[in-house]
C-alpha positions as CSV (number, residue, x, y, z in Angstrom):
1,M,-32.4,42.9,-10.0
2,F,-29.2,44.7,-9.0
3,R,-30.4,45.3,-5.4
4,P,-29.9,41.7,-4.2
5,F,-26.5,41.6,-5.8
6,L,-25.5,45.0,-4.3
7,L,-26.9,43.9,-0.9
8,A,-24.8,40.7,-1.1
9,I,-21.6,42.7,-1.9
10,A,-22.3,45.1,1.0
11,I,-22.8,42.3,3.5
12,A,-19.6,40.6,2.3
13,L,-17.6,43.8,2.6
14,A,-19.0,44.6,6.0
15,A,-18.3,41.1,7.5
16,P,-15.2,40.8,9.6
17,A,-12.3,38.8,8.2
18,A,-12.4,35.2,9.1
19,A,-10.2,34.3,12.0
20,T,-7.4,31.7,11.2
21,G,-6.6,28.6,13.2
22,E,-3.8,28.5,15.7
23,T,-1.2,25.8,16.4
24,V,-0.9,25.1,20.1
25,F,1.6,22.9,21.9
26,P,0.0,21.6,25.1
27,D,2.3,20.7,28.0
28,Y,2.2,16.9,27.5
29,G,3.9,14.8,30.1
30,E,5.4,11.5,29.2
31,P,2.3,9.6,28.1
32,K,1.3,6.0,28.6
33,A,-1.0,4.4,26.1
34,V,-2.3,0.9,25.5
35,F,-3.4,0.2,21.9
36,D,-6.2,-2.5,21.6
37,F,-5.6,-4.3,18.3
38,F,-8.6,-6.5,17.5
39,F,-9.1,-6.4,13.7
40,A,-11.4,-8.3,11.4
41,D,-8.6,-8.6,8.7
42,P,-5.0,-9.3,9.4
43,R,-4.0,-6.7,6.8
44,H,-5.4,-4.0,9.1
45,I,-2.4,-4.3,11.2
46,D,-0.8,-1.7,9.0
47,N,-3.6,0.8,9.8
48,G,-3.2,0.0,13.5
49,L,0.5,0.6,13.3
50,Y,-0.2,4.0,11.6
51,W,-2.1,4.9,14.8
52,V,1.0,4.0,16.9
53,R,3.2,6.1,14.6
54,S,0.7,9.0,14.8
55,F,0.9,8.8,18.6
56,M,4.7,8.6,18.7
57,N,5.9,11.0,16.1
58,P,4.6,14.3,17.4
59,L,6.0,13.5,20.8
60,I,9.5,12.5,19.6
61,E,9.8,15.6,17.3
62,E,10.1,19.2,18.2
63,P,9.0,20.9,20.3
64,Y,8.6,17.9,22.7
65,S,11.7,15.9,21.7
66,M,10.7,13.1,24.1
67,A,12.9,10.0,24.0
68,P,10.8,7.2,22.5
69,E,12.0,4.6,25.0
70,F,10.4,6.8,27.8
71,L,6.9,6.7,26.1
72,G,4.9,4.0,27.7
73,I,3.3,2.3,24.7
74,V,1.9,-1.2,24.7
75,V,0.1,-2.9,21.8
76,V,-2.2,-5.7,22.9
77,V,-3.0,-8.0,20.0
78,H,-6.0,-10.4,20.1
79,G,-7.7,-10.3,16.7
80,T,-7.0,-11.9,13.3
81,E,-3.9,-9.8,13.1
82,I,-2.3,-12.3,15.5
83,V,-1.3,-14.2,12.4
84,T,1.1,-11.4,11.4
85,L,3.2,-12.1,14.4
86,A,3.6,-15.8,13.7
87,R,7.1,-16.6,12.5
88,H,5.8,-19.0,9.8
89,N,3.9,-16.1,8.2
90,Y,7.0,-13.8,8.1
91,E,7.3,-13.6,4.3
92,K,3.6,-12.8,3.9
93,Y,3.7,-10.0,6.5
94,R,7.4,-9.0,6.3
95,D,6.8,-5.2,6.0
96,S,4.4,-5.2,9.0
97,V,6.7,-7.4,11.1
98,E,9.7,-5.2,10.4
99,R,7.7,-2.0,11.3
100,M,6.8,-3.7,14.6
101,R,10.4,-4.8,15.2
102,Y,11.5,-1.2,14.6
103,Y,8.9,0.1,17.1
104,A,9.9,-2.6,19.6
105,S,13.5,-1.3,19.3
106,L,12.1,2.1,20.3
107,G,10.5,0.7,23.4
108,V,7.0,-0.2,22.2
109,K,5.9,-3.5,23.8
110,F,3.9,-6.0,21.7
111,R,1.8,-8.4,23.8
112,V,-0.4,-11.2,22.4
113,C,-3.4,-12.6,24.2
114,G,-2.7,-16.1,25.4
115,L,-6.4,-17.1,24.9
116,A,-6.3,-15.9,21.3
117,A,-3.0,-17.6,20.7
118,G,-4.5,-20.9,22.0
119,D,-7.5,-20.4,19.6
120,Y,-5.0,-20.3,16.7
121,G,-3.0,-23.2,18.0
122,Y,0.0,-21.0,18.7
123,D,2.5,-21.2,21.6
124,A,5.4,-19.0,22.6
125,D,7.7,-20.7,20.0
126,T,5.3,-19.4,17.3
127,F,6.1,-15.7,17.7
128,H,8.9,-13.4,17.0
129,D,11.4,-12.5,19.7
130,F,9.9,-9.1,20.4
131,V,6.4,-10.5,21.3
132,E,5.3,-11.2,24.9
133,I,2.4,-13.5,25.6
134,V,0.0,-12.5,28.4
135,P,-2.8,-14.6,29.8
136,S,-5.7,-12.5,28.5
137,A,-6.0,-9.3,26.4
138,M,-8.9,-8.1,28.5
139,V,-7.1,-8.6,31.8
140,E,-3.9,-7.0,30.4
141,I,-5.8,-3.9,29.1
142,A,-7.6,-3.5,32.4
143,H,-4.4,-3.9,34.3
144,L,-2.6,-1.3,32.2
145,Q,-5.5,1.1,32.6
146,Q,-5.2,0.7,36.4
147,Q,-1.6,1.7,36.0
148,G,-2.6,5.0,34.3
149,Y,-2.4,3.9,30.6
150,G,-4.9,5.5,28.3
151,L,-6.8,3.2,26.1
152,V,-6.5,3.8,22.3
153,I,-8.8,1.7,20.1
154,P,-7.8,2.2,16.4
155,Q,-10.8,2.7,14.2
156,I,-10.1,1.0,10.9
157,R,-12.2,2.3,8.0
158,D,-12.0,1.8,4.3
159,K,-10.7,4.9,2.6
160,I,-12.8,5.7,-0.4
161,F,-11.4,9.1,-1.3
162,A,-7.8,10.2,-2.0
163,I,-6.9,13.3,-0.1
164,E,-6.3,15.1,-3.4
165,E,-9.9,14.4,-4.4
166,I,-11.5,16.0,-1.4
167,R,-9.1,18.6,-0.3
């Protein structure tokens, strides 16, 4: 009865200590990224903007200290979240719009698909002043990729656990 217990203790004591992780800082150049926003729910714009923030913040903080205006970041909007950029919906999406306006002040470009805008009955006068309309989201994304922009497609999932619950 004690033998299995003693054997387990002997194995545990003989095992090497577990190695710890290491923080590394790759030599990132000034990146260029195009974010493809095509969400099923307009409220998911906030999750998509979190992806933009998660891309920007590590690069503008130490040790990189890149100037945000030199990060090539373009957000192409062509899903239901297009309604968040319509001026007549400002009060409903105020927090999201102000986050986008702030990112735009840092150099992030927000482009709306002209085809999607047409589907919603929107024209250039519909949108806030930081929004540019391009003919097609698909053409714009392909064009930016040809210019060296990496494609980022935010994955929006329902969070069912709080971090504290699963940590």
